[in-house]
MDTraj code that builds the backbone (N, CA, C; nanometers):
import mdtraj as md
import numpy as np

residues = "MET TRP LEU THR LYS ILE LEU THR THR ALA LEU VAL ALA TRP LEU GLY LEU LEU PRO SER SER CYS THR THR ALA LYS LYS ALA GLY ALA THR LYS PRO VAL SER ALA VAL GLU ILE ALA SER GLN CYS ALA THR ASN LYS ASN LEU GLY GLU LEU SER LEU THR ASN HIS TYR GLU THR CYS VAL ASN LEU GLY ALA GLY LYS SER CYS THR ILE LYS PRO THR LEU LEU GLY ARG SER SER ILE GLN LEU THR MET SER LEU GLU SER LYS GLY THR ASN GLY LYS THR LYS ASP LEU SER VAL VAL GLN VAL VAL THR LYS ALA GLY LYS PRO PHE GLU VAL ALA VAL GLY ASN MET ASN LEU THR LEU THR PRO LEU LEU SER GLU".split()
xyz = np.array([
    [-3.5557, 0.5596, 0.2068],
    [-3.5352, 0.4284, 0.2661],
    [-3.5012, 0.3240, 0.1599],
    [-3.5778, 0.3225, 0.0520],
    [-3.5521, 0.2234, -0.0531],
    [-3.4205, 0.2503, -0.1227],
    [-3.3801, 0.3785, -0.1321],
    [-3.2530, 0.4126, -0.1941],
    [-3.1368, 0.3590, -0.1113],
    [-3.1483, 0.3661, 0.0209],
    [-3.0448, 0.3139, 0.1095],
    [-3.0305, 0.1633, 0.0919],
    [-3.1419, 0.0926, 0.0808],
    [-3.1378, -0.0527, 0.0623],
    [-3.0730, -0.0898, -0.0712],
    [-3.1031, -0.0142, -0.1746],
    [-3.0459, -0.0423, -0.3057],
    [-2.8951, -0.0172, -0.3033],
    [-2.8537, 0.0955, -0.2451],
    [-2.7112, 0.1256, -0.2363],
    [-2.6368, 0.0232, -0.1517],
    [-2.6974, -0.0203, -0.0412],
    [-2.6346, -0.1204, 0.0447],
    [-2.6184, -0.2519, -0.0302],
    [-2.7210, -0.2932, -0.1020],
    [-2.7155, -0.4174, -0.1787],
    [-2.6083, -0.4092, -0.2872],
    [-2.6010, -0.2957, -0.3564],
    [-2.4997, -0.2789, -0.4610],
    [-2.3595, -0.2814, -0.4014],
    [-2.3405, -0.2182, -0.2861],
    [-2.2097, -0.2157, -0.2211],
    [-2.1673, -0.3557, -0.1764],
    [-2.2595, -0.4317, -0.1194],
    [-2.2287, -0.5680, -0.0753],
    [-2.1927, -0.6550, -0.1956],
    [-2.2653, -0.6394, -0.3055],
    [-2.2355, -0.7174, -0.4254],
    [-2.0989, -0.6801, -0.4812],
    [-2.0670, -0.5517, -0.4820],
    [-1.9371, -0.5058, -0.5319],
    [-1.8233, -0.5557, -0.4442],
    [-1.8409, -0.5500, -0.3108],
    [-1.7370, -0.5966, -0.2198],
    [-1.7156, -0.7474, -0.2317],
    [-1.8183, -0.8197, -0.2704],
    [-1.8045, -0.9633, -0.2906],
    [-1.7128, -0.9972, -0.4067],
    [-1.6938, -0.9045, -0.4990],
    [-1.6069, -0.9274, -0.6136],
    [-1.4607, -0.9002, -0.5839],
    [-1.4295, -0.8241, -0.4798],
    [-1.2920, -0.7852, -0.4510],
    [-1.1963, -0.9018, -0.4275],
    [-1.2295, -1.0026, -0.3449],
    [-1.1330, -1.1106, -0.3242],
    [-1.0966, -1.1854, -0.4526],
    [-1.1842, -1.1845, -0.5510],
    [-1.1548, -1.2556, -0.6744],
    [-1.0666, -1.1747, -0.7686],
    [-1.0331, -1.0503, -0.7323],
    [-0.9542, -0.9667, -0.8218],
    [-0.8069, -1.0048, -0.8231],
    [-0.7607, -1.0824, -0.7279],
    [-0.6202, -1.1232, -0.7247],
    [-0.6169, -1.2749, -0.7284],
    [-0.5881, -1.3310, -0.8434],
    [-0.5927, -1.4763, -0.8589],
    [-0.4594, -1.5271, -0.9100],
    [-0.4413, -1.6556, -0.8984],
    [-0.3218, -1.7199, -0.9510],
    [-0.3652, -1.8279, -1.0489],
    [-0.2733, -1.8688, -1.1333],
    [-0.3037, -1.9728, -1.2307],
    [-0.3236, -2.1057, -1.1577],
    [-0.4289, -2.1785, -1.1972],
    [-0.4579, -2.3077, -1.1342],
    [-0.3829, -2.4182, -1.2068],
    [-0.3339, -2.5124, -1.1297],
    [-0.2701, -2.6298, -1.1879],
    [-0.3791, -2.7271, -1.2321],
    [-0.3486, -2.8072, -1.3292],
    [-0.4450, -2.9047, -1.3786],
    [-0.4796, -3.0025, -1.2672],
    [-0.6082, -3.0202, -1.2424],
    [-0.6549, -3.1128, -1.1402],
    [-0.6608, -3.0525, -1.0012],
    [-0.6217, -2.9285, -0.9829],
    [-0.6262, -2.8653, -0.8505],
    [-0.7667, -2.8139, -0.8247],
    [-0.8291, -2.8653, -0.7176],
    [-0.9650, -2.8237, -0.6850],
    [-0.9761, -2.7694, -0.5437],
    [-0.8642, -2.7532, -0.4737],
    [-0.8655, -2.7031, -0.3371],
    [-0.9047, -2.5552, -0.3370],
    [-1.0050, -2.5167, -0.2559],
    [-1.0428, -2.3761, -0.2510],
    [-0.9324, -2.2925, -0.1865],
    [-0.9227, -2.1676, -0.2289],
    [-0.8211, -2.0771, -0.1777],
    [-0.8850, -1.9865, -0.0732],
    [-0.8225, -1.9775, 0.0445],
    [-0.8781, -1.8940, 0.1506],
    [-0.8417, -1.7483, 0.1291],
    [-0.9117, -1.6585, 0.1990],
    [-0.8868, -1.5148, 0.1889],
    [-0.7459, -1.4809, 0.2380],
    [-0.6954, -1.5537, 0.3374],
    [-0.5610, -1.5290, 0.3896],
    [-0.4567, -1.5626, 0.2838],
    [-0.4765, -1.6731, 0.2108],
    [-0.3832, -1.7110, 0.1053],
    [-0.3842, -1.6090, -0.0078],
    [-0.5019, -1.5572, -0.0426],
    [-0.5121, -1.4557, -0.1474],
    [-0.4399, -1.3298, -0.1039],
    [-0.4608, -1.2871, 0.0207],
    [-0.3961, -1.1657, 0.0713],
    [-0.2447, -1.1811, 0.0721],
    [-0.1958, -1.3007, 0.1074],
    [-0.0506, -1.3194, 0.1107],
    [0.0089, -1.3216, -0.0298],
    [-0.0679, -1.3650, -0.1296],
    [-0.0189, -1.3660, -0.2667],
    [-0.0233, -1.2270, -0.3278],
    [-0.1177, -1.1436, -0.2865],
    [-0.1368, -1.0123, -0.3466],
    [-0.0480, -0.9060, -0.2855],
    [-0.0198, -0.9146, -0.1581],
    [0.0522, -0.8055, -0.0924],
    [0.1649, -0.8589, -0.0054],
    [0.2672, -0.7775, 0.0072],
    [0.3795, -0.8071, 0.0940],
    [0.3817, -0.7025, 0.2039],
    [0.3940, -0.7476, 0.3279],
    [0.3991, -0.6552, 0.4407],
    [0.5432, -0.6191, 0.4694],
    [0.5664, -0.4902, 0.4938],
    [0.7005, -0.4412, 0.5238],
    [0.6885, -0.3345, 0.6321],
    [0.7603, -0.3553, 0.7438],
    [0.7612, -0.2575, 0.8519],
    [0.8876, -0.1730, 0.8385],
    [0.8704, -0.0442, 0.8141],
    [0.9840, 0.0463, 0.7972],
    [1.0280, 0.1092, 0.9292],
    [0.9508, 0.0890, 1.0355],
    [0.9848, 0.1431, 1.1668],
    [0.9698, 0.2938, 1.1706],
    [1.0522, 0.3608, 1.2522],
    [1.0489, 0.5060, 1.2621],
    [1.1376, 0.5664, 1.1541],
    [1.0806, 0.6572, 1.0764],
    [1.1558, 0.7240, 0.9705],
    [1.1669, 0.8722, 1.0026],
    [1.2883, 0.9222, 1.0059],
    [1.3120, 1.0644, 1.0275],
    [1.3021, 1.1355, 0.8929],
    [1.2048, 1.2257, 0.8805],
    [1.1778, 1.2943, 0.7551],
    [1.1943, 1.4446, 0.7717],
    [1.2335, 1.5124, 0.6647],
    [1.2476, 1.6576, 0.6628],
    [1.1477, 1.7139, 0.5631],
    [1.0794, 1.8209, 0.6018],
    [0.9760, 1.8838, 0.5200],
    [1.0287, 1.9133, 0.3784],
    [0.9563, 1.8654, 0.2772],
    [0.9833, 1.8875, 0.1342],
    [1.1079, 1.8160, 0.0809],
    [1.1731, 1.7314, 0.1602],
    [1.2902, 1.6569, 0.1129],
    [1.2560, 1.5096, 0.1009],
    [1.2847, 1.4512, -0.0144],
    [1.2532, 1.3108, -0.0389],
    [1.3492, 1.2188, 0.0367],
    [1.2934, 1.1071, 0.0834],
    [1.3719, 1.0020, 0.1465],
    [1.3442, 0.8736, 0.0696],
    [1.4501, 0.8042, 0.0302],
    [1.4345, 0.6799, -0.0452],
    [1.4711, 0.5621, 0.0452],
    [1.3813, 0.4633, 0.0503],
    [1.4016, 0.3439, 0.1321],
    [1.4090, 0.2230, 0.0394],
    [1.5182, 0.1473, 0.0469],
    [1.5340, 0.0261, -0.0326],
    [1.4565, -0.0860, 0.0352],
    [1.3649, -0.1483, -0.0378],
    [1.2803, -0.2553, 0.0173],
    [1.3299, -0.3936, -0.0227],
    [1.4351, -0.4018, -0.1025],
    [1.4875, -0.5302, -0.1478],
    [1.4132, -0.5819, -0.2690],
    [1.4666, -0.6807, -0.3340],
    [1.4083, -0.7457, -0.4524],
    [1.3801, -0.6455, -0.5638],
    [1.4655, -0.5441, -0.5771],
    [1.4489, -0.4467, -0.6838],
    [1.3431, -0.3422, -0.6585],
    [1.2932, -0.3319, -0.5348],
    [1.1875, -0.2360, -0.5017],
    [1.2423, -0.1271, -0.4112],
    [1.1948, -0.0054, -0.4334],
    [1.2307, 0.1064, -0.3468],
    [1.1090, 0.1966, -0.3295],
    [1.1046, 0.2644, -0.2165],
    [0.9935, 0.3545, -0.1860],
    [1.0503, 0.4935, -0.1579],
    [1.0018, 0.5920, -0.2320],
    [1.0433, 0.7301, -0.2125],
    [0.9302, 0.8022, -0.1390],
    [0.9660, 0.8696, -0.0286],
    [0.8671, 0.9371, 0.0558],
    [0.9005, 1.0855, 0.0598],
    [0.8033, 1.1691, 0.0229],
    [0.8217, 1.3140, 0.0290],
    [0.7177, 1.3704, 0.1254],
    [0.7616, 1.4228, 0.2425],
    [0.6677, 1.4793, 0.3390],
    [0.6416, 1.6282, 0.3120],
    [0.5193, 1.6703, 0.3404],
    [0.4819, 1.8111, 0.3352],
    [0.4087, 1.8436, 0.4643],
    [0.4631, 1.9347, 0.5419],
    [0.4036, 1.9738, 0.6698],
    [0.2761, 2.0527, 0.6433],
    [0.1637, 2.0087, 0.7051],
    [0.0354, 2.0755, 0.6857],
    [-0.0051, 2.1602, 0.8060],
    [0.0428, 2.1259, 0.9208],
    [0.0094, 2.1980, 1.0436],
    [0.1176, 2.1716, 1.1460],
    [0.0817, 2.1811, 1.2724],
    [0.1817, 2.1573, 1.3763],
    [0.2313, 2.0133, 1.3766],
    [0.1385, 1.9185, 1.3578],
    [0.1815, 1.7787, 1.3608],
    [0.1262, 1.6969, 1.2439],
    [0.0416, 1.7562, 1.1606],
    [-0.0131, 1.6842, 1.0448],
    [0.0817, 1.6970, 0.9266],
    [0.1047, 1.5842, 0.8621],
    [0.1906, 1.5848, 0.7441],
    [0.1247, 1.5050, 0.6327],
    [0.1508, 1.5490, 0.5111],
    [0.1060, 1.4755, 0.3932],
    [0.2268, 1.4035, 0.3378],
    [0.2143, 1.2734, 0.3207],
    [0.3230, 1.1934, 0.2660],
    [0.2859, 1.1521, 0.1243],
    [0.3727, 1.1821, 0.0291],
    [0.3581, 1.1335, -0.1066],
    [0.4563, 1.0180, -0.1201],
    [0.4023, 0.8977, -0.1354],
    [0.4832, 0.7764, -0.1367],
    [0.4761, 0.7127, -0.2748],
    [0.5917, 0.6855, -0.3325],
    [0.5957, 0.6187, -0.4626],
    [0.6798, 0.4923, -0.4509],
    [0.6180, 0.3816, -0.4890],
    [0.6826, 0.2509, -0.4858],
    [0.7233, 0.2151, -0.6282],
    [0.8518, 0.1883, -0.6462],
    [0.9047, 0.1584, -0.7790],
    [0.9694, 0.0208, -0.7778],
    [0.9359, -0.0606, -0.8762],
    [0.9972, -0.1919, -0.8941],
    [1.0787, -0.1898, -1.0223],
    [1.1993, -0.2428, -1.0143],
    [1.2856, -0.2489, -1.1330],
    [1.3097, -0.3940, -1.1705],
    [1.3152, -0.4186, -1.3000],
    [1.3428, -0.5520, -1.3511],
    [1.4922, -0.5805, -1.3485],
    [1.5288, -0.6972, -1.3932],
    [1.6697, -0.7370, -1.3932],
    [1.7532, -0.6514, -1.4881],
    [1.6874, -0.5898, -1.5878],
    [1.7592, -0.5034, -1.6823],
    [1.7754, -0.3609, -1.6291],
    [1.7224, -0.3317, -1.5088],
    [1.7368, -0.1998, -1.4489],
    [1.6273, -0.1020, -1.4874],
    [1.5376, -0.1425, -1.5739],
    [1.4277, -0.0545, -1.6154],
    [1.3107, -0.0663, -1.5183],
    [1.2357, 0.0424, -1.5063],
    [1.1206, 0.0438, -1.4170],
    [1.0137, -0.0518, -1.4687],
    [0.9712, -0.1427, -1.3801],
    [0.8699, -0.2417, -1.4140],
    [0.7328, -0.1960, -1.3654],
    [0.7230, -0.1472, -1.2419],
    [0.5985, -0.0991, -1.1823],
    [0.6251, 0.0308, -1.1092],
    [0.5237, 0.1177, -1.1072],
    [0.5318, 0.2425, -1.0315],
    [0.3943, 0.2715, -0.9749],
    [0.3850, 0.2866, -0.8423],
    [0.2599, 0.3188, -0.7749],
    [0.2837, 0.4396, -0.6860],
    [0.1883, 0.5342, -0.6866],
    [0.2007, 0.6554, -0.6067],
    [0.0756, 0.6715, -0.5210],
    [0.0975, 0.7052, -0.3921],
    [-0.0119, 0.7244, -0.2972],
    [0.0173, 0.8489, -0.2146],
    [-0.0871, 0.9258, -0.1824],
    [-0.0731, 1.0373, -0.0895],
    [-0.1597, 1.0070, 0.0322],
    [-0.1032, 1.0318, 0.1502],
    [-0.1754, 1.0068, 0.2740],
    [-0.1451, 1.1202, 0.3716],
    [-0.2453, 1.1588, 0.4509],
    [-0.2270, 1.2597, 0.5554],
    [-0.2298, 1.1873, 0.6900],
    [-0.1293, 1.2143, 0.7726],
    [-0.1176, 1.1475, 0.9010],
    [-0.0564, 1.2427, 1.0028],
    [-0.0400, 1.1950, 1.1242],
    [0.0213, 1.2731, 1.2314],
    [0.1653, 1.2275, 1.2504],
    [0.2531, 1.3227, 1.2776],
    [0.3929, 1.2892, 1.3048],
    [0.4014, 1.2134, 1.4362],
    [0.4835, 1.1092, 1.4390],
    [0.5030, 1.0297, 1.5591],
    [0.3975, 0.9236, 1.5817],
    [0.3002, 0.9118, 1.4919],
    [0.1930, 0.8129, 1.5064],
    [0.2083, 0.7052, 1.3990],
    [0.2193, 0.5773, 1.4386],
    [0.2355, 0.4709, 1.3387],
    [0.1087, 0.4533, 1.2553],
    [0.1277, 0.4158, 1.1285],
    [0.0140, 0.3889, 1.0410],
    [0.0547, 0.2876, 0.9352],
    [-0.0449, 0.2339, 0.8673],
    [-0.0217, 0.1364, 0.7612],
    [-0.0887, 0.1861, 0.6346],
    [-0.0210, 0.1682, 0.5225],
    [-0.0746, 0.2131, 0.3943],
    [-0.0397, 0.1093, 0.2876],
    [-0.1310, 0.0892, 0.1946],
    [-0.1067, -0.0007, 0.0823],
    [-0.0562, 0.0821, -0.0349],
    [0.0606, 0.0466, -0.0854],
    [0.1193, 0.1131, -0.2013],
    [0.1513, 0.0036, -0.3018],
    [0.0837, 0.0063, -0.4137],
    [0.1026, -0.1001, -0.5120],
    [0.0610, -0.2334, -0.4526],
    [0.1484, -0.3319, -0.4566],
    [0.1165, -0.4633, -0.4000],
    [0.1845, -0.4836, -0.2643],
    [0.2202, -0.3739, -0.1960],
    [0.2852, -0.3834, -0.0650],
    [0.2056, -0.3077, 0.0397],
    [0.2050, -0.3619, 0.1613],
    [0.1509, -0.2927, 0.2766],
    [0.2686, -0.2437, 0.3593],
    [0.2821, -0.1127, 0.3704],
    [0.3926, -0.0534, 0.4444],
    [0.3440, 0.0000, 0.5778],
    [0.4173, -0.0314, 0.6835],
    [0.3890, 0.0208, 0.8165],
    [0.5077, 0.1082, 0.8555],
    [0.4780, 0.2308, 0.9027],
    [0.5856, 0.3200, 0.9427],
    [0.5367, 0.4237, 1.0414],
    [0.6312, 0.4844, 1.1102],
    [0.6050, 0.5957, 1.2017],
    [0.6881, 0.7136, 1.1535],
    [0.6226, 0.8154, 1.0944],
    [0.6983, 0.9306, 1.0454],
    [0.7368, 1.0244, 1.1607],
    [0.8636, 1.0629, 1.1645],
    [0.9127, 1.1590, 1.2621],
    [0.9661, 1.2798, 1.1854],
    [0.9293, 1.3992, 1.2284],
    [0.9770, 1.5198, 1.1605],
    [1.1042, 1.5682, 1.2251],
    [1.2094, 1.5853, 1.1460],
    [1.3328, 1.6423, 1.1968],
    [1.3374, 1.7891, 1.1550],
    [1.4012, 1.8676, 1.2351],
    [1.4049, 2.0126, 1.2122],
    [1.5243, 2.0509, 1.1315],
])
top = md.Topology()
chain = top.add_chain()
for i, resn in enumerate(residues, 1):
    res = top.add_residue(resn, chain, resSeq=i)
    for name in ("N", "CA", "C"):
        top.add_atom(name, md.element.get_by_symbol(name[0]), res)
traj = md.Trajectory(xyz[None], top)
């Protein structure tokens, strides 16, 4: 019982630190508090990719604009379960890679889902083509 209380307290304290992990530089004399919605909008960009037709083991590259692209490689795990390996790449004005984030997620084909990759929240519905 006491172990559960200690773990719960530690988890609550740790979660309290998360909103402060994404900050912006303050202007001199600015004392207005920043809301959680403003922090979320500064940290992440939402992008809806809609329905994506994917082929097992073949990569699909989606241009997200502003020098960003997302490469998705599906792997069929069962009749309708697929593992998506998603890599978000940002390029600078010189064409060199600035940021690279990779995420793996298991989902169902034909079911929409949302995933955070790097500083973007991507929403998509994977469809398997034969």
